[in-house]
C-alpha positions as CSV (number, residue, x, y, z in Angstrom):
1,M,0.0,0.0,0.0
2,T,1.6,3.2,-1.1
3,Q,0.8,6.3,0.8
4,K,-0.1,9.5,-1.1
5,P,1.7,12.6,0.2
6,R,-0.4,15.1,1.9
7,T,-1.0,18.5,0.4
8,G,2.0,20.7,0.6
9,E,4.4,17.8,1.1
10,K,6.8,16.3,-1.4
11,L,7.8,12.7,-0.6
12,I,11.5,12.1,-0.7
13,A,11.6,8.4,0.3
14,S,9.6,5.9,2.2
15,N,10.7,2.9,4.3
16,K,8.8,0.0,2.7
17,N,10.2,-2.5,5.1
18,A,8.8,-0.7,8.1
19,R,5.2,-1.7,7.3
20,R,6.3,-5.2,6.4
21,L,8.4,-5.9,9.5
22,Y,6.5,-3.9,12.1
23,E,3.0,-3.3,13.3
24,L,3.0,0.5,13.4
25,L,1.0,1.8,16.4
26,E,1.6,5.6,16.7
27,T,3.3,8.1,14.4
28,F,5.2,11.3,15.1
29,E,6.6,14.1,12.9
30,A,10.2,15.1,13.6
31,G,12.5,17.6,12.0
32,V,16.0,16.5,11.2
33,A,19.3,18.4,11.8
34,L,21.2,18.2,8.6
35,M,24.2,19.7,6.8
36,G,23.7,21.6,3.6
37,S,25.1,18.9,1.4
38,E,22.8,16.3,3.0
39,V,19.7,18.5,2.1
40,K,20.9,18.7,-1.5
41,S,21.4,15.0,-1.7
42,L,18.0,14.3,-0.1
43,R,16.3,16.6,-2.7
44,A,17.9,14.4,-5.4
45,G,16.4,11.4,-3.6
46,H,19.7,9.7,-2.6
47,V,18.7,8.1,0.7
48,S,18.4,4.5,1.9
49,F,16.5,3.5,5.0
50,K,18.1,0.0,5.2
51,D,18.8,-0.9,8.8
52,G,17.6,2.6,10.0
53,Y,16.2,3.1,13.4
54,V,15.8,5.8,16.1
55,R,17.9,5.7,19.2
56,L,16.7,7.6,22.4
57,K,19.5,8.6,24.7
58,D,20.1,11.5,27.2
59,G,16.8,13.1,26.4
60,Q,17.5,13.3,22.7
61,A,16.4,11.3,19.7
62,W,19.0,10.2,17.0
63,L,18.4,8.8,13.6
64,V,20.9,5.9,13.1
65,G,21.7,3.7,10.1
66,V,20.1,5.8,7.4
67,H,22.4,6.3,4.5
68,I,22.4,9.7,2.7
69,A,24.7,9.6,-0.2
70,P,27.3,12.4,-0.5
71,Y,26.3,15.2,-2.8
72,E,28.5,15.1,-6.0
73,N,28.7,18.8,-6.5
74,A,29.6,19.7,-2.9
75,V,32.5,22.2,-2.9
76,H,34.0,21.1,0.5
77,T,34.5,17.6,1.9
78,G,30.7,17.0,2.2
79,H,29.4,14.7,5.0
80,D,29.7,11.3,6.4
81,P,26.9,9.2,4.8
82,E,26.3,7.0,7.8
83,R,26.5,9.6,10.6
84,E,23.9,9.8,13.4
85,R,21.5,12.7,12.8
86,R,19.7,14.5,15.6
87,L,15.9,14.5,15.4
88,L,14.1,17.6,16.5
89,L,11.2,16.7,18.8
90,H,9.6,18.3,21.8
91,A,10.9,17.1,25.1
92,H,7.5,15.7,26.1
93,E,7.4,13.7,22.8
94,I,10.8,12.2,23.5
95,A,9.8,11.3,27.1
96,Q,6.6,9.7,25.8
97,L,8.5,7.6,23.2
98,Q,11.1,6.7,25.9
99,A,8.5,5.5,28.3
100,K,6.7,3.4,25.7
101,V,9.9,1.8,24.4
102,E,11.0,0.9,27.9
103,Q,7.7,-0.4,29.2
104,K,6.1,-2.2,26.3
105,G,9.2,-3.4,24.4
106,L,8.4,-1.3,21.3
107,T,10.9,0.2,18.9
108,V,10.9,3.5,17.0
109,V,11.4,3.2,13.2
110,P,11.6,5.8,10.5
111,V,8.7,5.5,8.1
112,R,9.0,8.3,5.5
113,L,11.1,11.3,4.7
114,Y,9.5,14.3,3.0
115,L,9.7,18.1,2.4
116,K,7.1,20.2,4.2
117,Q,7.2,24.0,3.5
118,G,10.8,23.7,2.4
119,R,11.9,21.8,5.5
120,V,13.0,18.1,5.7
121,K,10.7,16.2,8.0
122,L,10.8,12.5,9.1
123,E,7.8,10.5,10.1
124,I,8.7,8.1,12.8
125,A,6.5,5.4,14.3
126,L,6.3,3.2,17.4
127,G,6.3,-0.3,16.1
128,R,6.0,-3.8,17.5
129,G,7.9,-6.4,15.5
130,K,5.8,-8.8,13.5
131,K,6.3,-12.5,13.9
132,V,6.8,-14.7,10.8
133,H,3.3,-16.1,11.0
134,D,1.9,-12.5,11.2
135,R,3.7,-11.6,8.0
136,R,2.4,-14.8,6.3
137,D,-1.1,-13.9,7.3
138,D,-0.7,-10.4,5.8
139,I,0.5,-12.0,2.5
140,K,-2.4,-14.4,2.5
141,N,-5.0,-11.7,3.2
142,R,-3.5,-9.6,0.4
143,D,-3.7,-12.5,-2.0
144,I,-7.3,-13.2,-1.1
145,A,-8.3,-9.6,-1.6
146,R,-6.6,-9.5,-5.0
147,D,-8.3,-12.7,-6.1
148,T,-11.7,-11.4,-4.9
149,A,-11.2,-8.1,-6.8
150,R,-10.2,-10.0,-9.9
151,E,-13.3,-12.3,-9.7
152,L,-15.6,-9.3,-9.2
153,A,-14.0,-7.5,-12.1
154,R,-15.0,-10.3,-14.5
155,Y,-18.7,-9.6,-13.9
């Protein structure tokens, strides 16, 4: 299921594995502290969410494992593609995330990266890891829905 960007937003990239591997419970919008060359690279769409997650430590949220490719036309040395990037959230949102992660054994995953009014935003979600049989059930239900739609289209 692809998600249409909301009005005034330009989708940069989405984490397709997040919905497949996790049951997403609650979403938050966070700003991302970036260098100039990272923003240029993001606008070109050079980002990979593979192995990306959010780490909460010392009252701050950090985006870890997201690869933003170096910008080719950067004049200076550019940036480290794998560096940890600080997420800009309110203190009460970080405290809320921290409490839910510690109590319920949830994890915080990046879902999609987009531009909103010229600023790079990241949608993060609290997620509970799906078991293998849950993923198989999702695939089975999707196949049944597709077959049903195909049968109804014949008539």
